[in-house]
C-alpha positions in Angstrom: 101.9 136.3 231.4 100.1 137.7 228.5 103.2 138.0 226.5 104.1 134.5 227.4 100.8 133.1 226.7 100.2 134.9 223.5 102.8 133.0 221.6 101.5 129.8 223.2 98.0 130.7 222.5 98.9 131.6 219.0 100.9 128.4 218.7 98.1 126.4 220.2 95.6 127.8 217.8 98.1 127.3 215.0 98.5 123.7 215.9 94.8 123.3 216.3 94.2 124.9 212.9 96.9 122.7 211.3 95.5 119.6 212.9 92.0 120.5 211.6 93.3 121.1 208.1 95.3 117.8 208.3 92.2 116.0 209.5 90.0 117.5 206.8 92.5 116.6 204.1 92.8 113.1 205.4 89.1 112.7 205.6 88.6 114.1 202.0 91.3 111.8 200.8 89.7 108.8 202.5 86.3 109.8 201.1 87.8 110.2 197.6 89.5 106.8 197.8 86.3 105.2 199.0 84.4 106.7 196.1 87.1 105.5 193.7 87.0 102.1 195.2 83.2 101.9 194.9 83.4 103.1 191.3 86.1 100.6 190.5 83.9 97.8 192.1 80.9 98.9 190.1 82.9 98.9 186.9 84.4 95.6 187.8 81.0 94.0 188.4 79.7 95.5 185.2 82.7 94.1 183.2 82.2 90.8 184.9 78.6 90.5 184.0 79.4 91.8 180.5 82.0 89.1 180.1 79.7 86.5 181.5 76.9 87.5 179.1 79.4 87.6 176.1 80.6 84.1 177.1 77.1 82.8 177.3 76.2 84.3 174.0 79.3 82.9 172.4 78.5 79.5 173.8 75.0 79.6 172.5 76.2 80.7 169.1 78.8 78.0 169.2 76.2 75.4 170.1 73.8 76.8 167.4 76.6 76.6 164.8 77.4 73.0 165.9 73.7 72.0 165.7 73.5 73.7 162.2 76.5 71.7 161.1 75.3 68.5 162.6 71.9 68.7 160.8 71.6 66.0 158.2 70.9 67.4 154.8 69.0 64.4 153.5 69.6 65.0 149.8 67.0 62.6 148.4 63.3 63.8 148.7 60.3 61.8 147.5 56.9 63.3 147.8 53.5 64.2 146.4 52.4 67.6 144.9 48.8 68.8 144.6 47.8 71.9 142.7 48.2 73.3 139.2 49.5 72.3 136.7 50.4 69.1 138.5 46.8 68.4 139.7 48.2 65.5 141.8 51.4 63.7 141.1 54.8 62.6 142.3 57.8 64.8 143.1 61.5 63.8 143.2 64.3 66.1 144.3 68.0 65.6 144.8 70.2 68.2 146.5 73.6 68.2 144.9 76.9 69.1 146.6 77.2 72.1 144.3 77.2 75.7 145.8 77.5 74.4 149.3 74.6 71.9 149.0 72.2 74.7 147.9 71.6 73.6 144.3 69.0 70.9 143.7 67.5 69.2 140.7 63.9 68.0 140.6 61.4 66.1 138.6 57.6 66.2 138.7 55.3 63.7 137.0 51.5 63.3 137.0 49.3 61.0 135.0 45.6 61.0 135.5 42.5 60.0 133.6 38.7 60.3 133.3 36.8 61.5 136.4 39.7 63.3 138.1 40.2 65.4 134.9 36.5 66.2 134.6 36.5 67.7 138.1 39.5 69.9 137.3 38.6 70.8 133.7 35.4 71.6 131.7 35.9 69.0 129.1 33.1 66.8 127.8 30.1 68.6 126.2 28.5 65.3 125.3 26.9 62.6 127.5 30.2 62.1 129.2 29.4 58.5 130.2 32.0 56.8 128.0 34.4 59.7 127.7 38.1 58.9 127.9 40.4 61.6 129.3 44.1 61.2 129.8 46.2 63.9 131.3 50.0 63.8 131.9 52.4 66.5 133.2 56.2 66.3 133.2 58.4 69.0 134.6 62.1 69.2 135.4 64.4 71.9 136.5 66.8 73.4 139.1 66.2 74.9 142.5 68.5 77.1 144.6 68.2 77.4 148.3 68.9 80.9 149.5 69.9 80.6 153.1 70.3 77.0 154.3 71.7 73.9 152.5 68.8 72.0 151.1 66.0 73.6 153.1 64.1 76.8 153.6 63.3 79.4 150.9 64.3 78.6 147.3 63.8 79.8 143.8 63.7 77.6 140.7 63.6 77.5 136.9 62.0 74.6 135.0 60.6 73.4 131.7 57.2 71.7 131.8 55.0 69.8 129.3 51.3 69.2 129.6 49.8 66.5 127.4 46.0 66.0 127.1 44.3 63.2 125.1 40.6 62.8 125.1 37.8 60.9 123.3 34.5 62.6 123.8 31.2 61.0 122.7 28.0 62.5 121.5 29.5 65.7 120.2 26.9 67.6 118.2 27.8 69.1 114.8 28.1 72.8 114.4 26.2 72.6 111.1 23.5 70.1 112.1 22.7 69.8 115.8 20.9 66.5 115.1 24.2 64.8 114.0 26.5 63.6 116.7 30.0 62.2 116.5 33.1 61.4 118.4 35.5 64.1 119.3 39.3 63.5 119.5 41.7 65.8 121.3 45.4 65.6 121.2 46.9 68.7 122.8 50.4 69.6 124.1 51.5 72.7 126.0 55.2 73.3 126.7 56.5 76.1 128.8 59.4 77.7 130.6 58.6 78.4 134.2 59.9 80.3 137.3 59.1 79.3 140.8 59.4 80.4 144.5 58.9 77.9 147.3 60.0 76.6 150.6 61.0 73.2 151.9 59.9 73.1 155.6 60.9 70.2 157.9 63.4 67.4 158.0 62.6 63.8 157.6 59.0 64.7 156.9 58.5 68.0 155.1 55.9 70.4 153.8 56.5 72.3 150.5 54.3 75.3 149.5 55.2 76.6 146.0 54.0 79.3 143.6 55.2 80.1 140.1 54.6 81.5 136.7 54.4 79.8 133.3 55.5 81.9 130.4 53.2 79.8 128.1 49.8 79.7 129.7 47.1 77.2 128.8 44.6 78.4 126.3 40.9 78.8 127.1 40.0 76.1 124.5 41.7 73.4 122.6 41.2 72.1 119.0 39.0 69.0 118.6 38.4 66.8 115.6 34.9 65.4 115.4 34.3 62.2 113.4 30.7 61.3 112.4 29.2 57.9 111.6 29.3 58.5 107.9 33.0 59.2 108.0 32.8 62.9 107.6 34.8 65.2 109.9 34.4 68.6 111.5 37.0 70.8 113.2 35.7 72.2 116.5 37.1 73.7 119.7 36.4 72.4 123.2 36.5 74.7 126.2 39.2 73.8 128.6 38.1 75.8 131.7 34.8 77.5 132.4 35.1 81.3 132.3 33.4 81.8 135.6 35.3 79.0 137.5 38.2 79.8 139.9 40.5 77.8 137.7 40.2 80.5 135.1 43.0 82.3 136.9 45.3 79.5 135.8 44.8 80.5 132.2 46.9 83.6 133.0 50.0 81.5 133.7 49.9 81.2 137.5 51.1 78.1 139.2 50.5 76.9 142.7 51.3 73.7 144.5 51.3 72.2 147.9 53.6 69.2 148.5 54.4 66.7 151.3 57.0 64.0 151.4 60.0 62.3 153.1 63.7 63.1 152.8 66.5 60.5 153.0 
């Protein structure tokens, strides 16, 4: 019996052991396949969302590019500038097709008289009641827009001319303070300028601008004084008070704020 059972028992145990090993292998394979499937699914979902995000980004970029291309450049700009040396005057700009619509030409013109000039300058050491002051400024040049056609940040070069004509009454003589005459001023200042500014907006725009004039205004200008007896005297008239904020402008600084419409 024992001899008969022994092989059977051995065989039985062998079969049981083989079955257990087979079961364990099958279980491990199933577990491994399950893990692989889960990993594949995770990777697939990740790739799906990545592709979806990329598609959305590409669509936004495409729409942004289309909007950028569809924005009307509006090459003609007409506006007003306030500051120095313009004081207050008109501004005209035209964006040319050159350099991908980034090169523009501009013209500034101001013409003021009397009271407006007195507020900006220190002219008029006499009574000032009948003084005649005429100021004109003409500037033209080129502007290059760095990033976007016809708008945004730009740099420019220009040539400007300031003309000041004045008739000042009751000017005292340097030799005899009791004598008074009429002072005549005819002054011109021409300069090469560099500028940095920005055109912000579309149909209606705002334009801040700073610059530097290589030929700054002098502190005083020559004046010819004519007295009643026909005698003449050469004097100088202070242009800007030493302690006034405008004194910084004598160092060549330029600053303007502009508004206008583009067509």
